C-alpha positions as CSV (number, residue, x, y, z in Angstrom):
1,X,0.0,0.0,0.0
2,X,1.5,3.4,-0.9
3,X,2.3,5.7,2.0
4,X,2.3,9.4,2.4
5,X,4.3,11.4,4.9
6,X,2.3,14.2,6.5
7,X,4.3,17.0,8.1
8,X,2.7,19.1,10.8
9,X,3.1,22.9,10.6
10,X,6.2,24.2,12.3
11,X,6.1,27.4,14.4
12,X,8.8,29.0,12.3
13,X,6.9,28.1,9.2
14,X,3.7,29.9,10.6
15,X,5.8,33.0,11.4
16,X,7.2,32.9,7.8
17,X,3.7,32.7,6.4
18,X,2.8,36.0,8.0
19,X,5.6,37.7,5.9
20,X,5.2,35.6,2.8
21,X,2.1,35.4,0.6
22,X,-0.2,32.5,1.5
23,X,-0.6,30.0,-1.4
24,X,-4.3,29.7,-0.7
25,X,-6.9,32.1,-2.0
26,X,-7.3,35.3,-0.1
27,X,-11.1,34.9,-0.2
28,X,-10.7,32.2,2.5
29,X,-8.7,34.4,4.9
30,X,-10.5,35.5,8.1
31,X,-9.1,37.3,11.1
32,X,-8.8,33.9,12.8
33,X,-7.2,32.0,9.9
34,X,-8.7,30.0,7.1
35,X,-12.4,29.2,6.8
36,X,-14.7,27.3,4.5
37,X,-17.2,29.3,2.5
38,X,-20.7,27.9,2.5
39,X,-23.2,29.3,0.0
40,X,-26.9,28.2,-0.5
41,X,-27.3,28.2,-4.2
42,X,-25.4,28.4,-7.4
43,X,-22.7,30.8,-8.6
44,X,-23.4,31.7,-12.3
45,X,-20.1,32.6,-13.9
46,X,-19.8,34.7,-17.0
47,X,-18.9,32.9,-20.2
48,X,-15.2,32.6,-21.1
49,X,-14.2,35.2,-23.6
50,X,-10.6,35.4,-24.9
51,X,-8.5,37.6,-22.6
52,X,-11.1,37.6,-19.9
53,X,-10.3,34.0,-19.0
54,X,-7.7,33.9,-16.3
55,X,-5.9,30.6,-17.0
56,X,-2.9,29.8,-14.8
57,X,-0.4,27.2,-15.9
58,X,1.5,27.6,-12.7
59,X,-1.4,25.9,-10.9
60,X,-1.2,22.8,-13.0
61,X,-1.9,19.5,-11.4
62,X,0.2,16.3,-11.9
63,X,-1.6,15.5,-15.1
64,X,-0.6,18.8,-16.6
65,X,-4.2,20.2,-16.6
66,X,-4.5,23.9,-16.0
67,X,-6.9,25.5,-13.5
68,X,-9.2,28.4,-14.0
69,X,-9.6,31.2,-11.5
70,X,-12.6,33.5,-11.3
71,X,-12.8,36.2,-8.6
72,X,-16.3,35.8,-7.0
73,X,-16.3,38.9,-4.7
74,X,-14.8,40.6,-1.8
75,X,-15.1,39.3,1.8
76,X,-15.5,42.0,4.5
77,X,-15.6,41.8,8.3
78,X,-17.1,45.2,9.3
79,X,-17.0,44.6,13.1
80,X,-13.4,43.3,13.2
81,X,-10.9,45.5,15.1
82,X,-7.2,44.7,14.9
83,X,-6.8,46.5,18.2
84,X,-8.8,43.9,20.0
85,X,-8.2,40.5,18.2
86,X,-9.7,38.4,21.0
87,X,-13.1,39.9,20.6
88,X,-15.4,37.6,18.6
89,X,-18.2,40.1,17.8
90,X,-16.8,40.2,14.2
91,X,-18.1,36.7,13.7
92,X,-21.8,37.8,13.8
93,X,-21.7,39.8,10.6
94,X,-19.7,39.1,7.4
95,X,-20.3,40.7,4.0
96,X,-19.6,39.1,0.6
97,X,-19.7,41.8,-2.1
98,X,-20.4,40.2,-5.5
99,X,-19.5,42.5,-8.3
100,X,-20.6,46.1,-7.7
101,X,-24.3,45.7,-7.1
102,X,-24.9,42.7,-4.8
103,X,-24.1,42.0,-1.2
104,X,-24.6,38.8,0.9
105,X,-24.7,38.9,4.6
106,X,-23.5,35.9,6.6
107,X,-21.9,34.8,9.8
108,X,-18.9,32.8,11.0
109,X,-19.6,29.5,12.7
110,X,-17.1,27.1,14.4
111,X,-16.8,23.7,12.7
112,X,-17.8,20.6,14.8
113,X,-14.6,18.9,13.7
114,X,-11.7,20.9,12.4
115,X,-10.2,20.2,9.0
116,X,-6.6,20.3,7.8
117,X,-5.7,22.1,4.6
118,X,-2.8,20.2,3.0
119,X,-0.6,20.7,0.0
120,X,1.9,18.5,-1.8
121,X,5.6,19.4,-1.0
122,X,7.4,21.2,-3.8
123,X,11.1,20.7,-4.2
124,X,13.7,19.8,-1.6
125,X,13.6,23.0,0.4
126,X,10.6,24.9,1.8
127,X,10.6,27.7,4.3
128,X,14.3,27.2,5.0
129,X,14.1,23.6,6.3
130,X,15.9,20.9,4.5
131,X,13.7,18.0,3.5
132,X,15.7,15.5,5.6
133,X,15.3,17.7,8.7
134,X,11.5,18.0,8.3
135,X,11.3,14.2,7.8
136,X,13.3,13.7,11.0
137,X,10.8,15.9,12.9
138,X,7.9,13.8,11.7
139,X,9.7,10.5,12.5
140,X,10.5,11.6,16.1
141,X,7.0,13.0,16.8
142,X,5.0,10.0,15.6
143,X,5.7,6.5,16.8
144,X,3.1,5.0,14.4
145,X,5.5,6.1,11.6
146,X,8.0,3.3,12.5
147,X,6.5,1.0,9.8
148,X,7.2,3.5,7.1
149,X,11.0,3.7,7.6
150,X,11.9,0.5,5.9
151,X,9.0,-0.3,3.7
152,X,9.9,1.8,0.6
153,X,12.5,4.2,-0.6
154,X,12.1,7.9,0.0
155,X,11.6,8.6,-3.7
156,X,8.4,6.4,-3.6
157,X,6.8,8.4,-0.8
158,X,4.7,11.4,-1.5
159,X,5.1,14.2,1.1
160,X,2.4,16.6,2.2
161,X,2.5,19.6,4.5
162,X,-0.4,20.8,6.7
163,X,-0.8,24.4,5.6
164,X,-3.3,25.3,8.3
165,X,-6.1,23.8,10.5
166,X,-9.5,25.1,9.5
167,X,-11.8,25.7,12.5
168,X,-14.5,27.9,11.0
169,X,-16.9,28.2,8.2
170,X,-18.6,31.3,6.8
171,X,-22.3,30.7,6.1
172,X,-24.3,32.8,3.7
173,X,-27.9,31.5,3.9
174,X,-29.8,34.4,2.5
175,X,-30.2,35.8,-1.0
176,X,-28.0,38.6,-2.2
177,X,-29.3,42.1,-1.6
178,X,-28.9,45.0,-4.0
179,X,-26.4,47.7,-3.1
180,X,-25.5,51.0,-4.9
181,X,-22.1,52.2,-5.9
182,X,-20.7,54.5,-3.2
């Protein structure tokens, strides 16, 4: 059976992410970290027209397929204050502006079971740690990993990093309301 090494986030890696751009979409960023976006309904995207299509070859998967990105809107937390980050009043009201003329109002809810956002490791070095050092950390921290050490060569094992633990979801359960241009 194939095995995959899963590396936990390292404190120095989390500090580095504050200064480096996060590889995940900004739409998912909340004051408390990443969140799942839950919409009731369907998002109707405009048809693809020549230069309007935002194809990115850098986000290709293993099969060489390209992905397509479409910005849906702007996520705003009107009650969040960076001066008081422990206050959770900001979770009661969240706005998602879709285009210039529609706004959805939602709220942030805690997930019953947190989820891990993972990504495949790229290259031999990431965030200043050598690959062998990060594997060593994983082997020392998890006794269940003992069976993986001799089963297959390191080139056969895929490696994944936990980017962040997702503890919240943003729920938009009502229809969009019209707003004017300010």
